[in-house]
C-alpha positions in Angstrom: 129.0 115.4 78.0 131.5 112.9 78.9 131.2 109.2 79.3 131.7 109.5 83.0 128.5 111.6 83.2 126.3 108.9 81.4 125.8 106.7 84.3 124.7 109.4 86.6 122.2 110.7 84.0 120.7 107.0 83.6 120.4 106.6 87.3 118.5 109.8 87.5 116.4 108.8 84.6 115.6 105.5 86.0 114.8 106.9 89.3 112.4 109.5 87.7 110.8 106.8 85.8 110.5 104.7 88.8 108.8 107.5 90.8 106.4 107.8 87.9 105.3 104.2 88.2 105.1 104.1 91.8 103.2 107.4 91.9 101.1 106.7 89.0 97.5 107.0 90.7 98.4 110.3 92.4 99.5 111.7 88.8 96.1 110.4 87.4 94.3 112.3 90.1 96.1 115.6 90.0 97.3 115.7 86.5 94.7 114.3 84.2 95.0 115.2 80.5 98.4 117.1 81.2 101.9 116.8 80.2 104.2 116.6 83.3 108.0 117.0 83.8 109.4 115.1 86.3 113.1 115.5 87.7 114.5 114.7 91.0 111.8 112.4 91.6 108.9 115.1 91.9 107.0 116.7 89.0 108.7 120.1 88.3 106.2 121.6 85.6 102.8 120.8 84.1 100.8 121.7 81.3 98.0 120.8 78.9 100.2 121.9 76.1 103.6 120.3 75.6 104.9 123.4 73.7 104.1 125.6 76.7 105.7 123.0 79.1 108.9 122.8 77.2 109.1 126.4 76.9 108.7 126.9 80.8 111.2 124.4 81.5 113.6 126.1 79.1 113.0 129.7 80.5 113.5 128.3 84.2 116.4 126.5 83.3 114.8 123.3 84.8 115.2 121.1 81.3 117.9 118.6 82.4 119.0 115.5 80.5 117.2 113.1 83.1 113.7 114.8 83.1 111.0 112.5 82.0 108.2 114.2 80.2 104.8 112.3 80.3 101.4 112.8 79.2 98.9 111.5 81.9 95.3 110.1 81.1 93.8 107.1 82.3 93.2 105.6 79.0 96.8 105.2 78.0 99.7 106.9 79.6 102.4 107.5 76.9 106.0 107.8 77.5 106.8 111.1 75.5 110.6 111.8 76.2 
């Protein structure tokens, strides 16, 4: 990774975080008690098991530097990665 790529990764990461915040209610309805991977401003994978989620992302070559991984619950949504 070069210094030129870092701003692009930050821009994409910020867009994913903004999408997560803007769509939090929908995510609560659809992915309650699950881990979700968000990239390109959409959910690309979900699972109730973080290890399974990460394995699926790696197997399908969908784990990017800008991906956001979140655990969704209505009590306290926590930033995972």
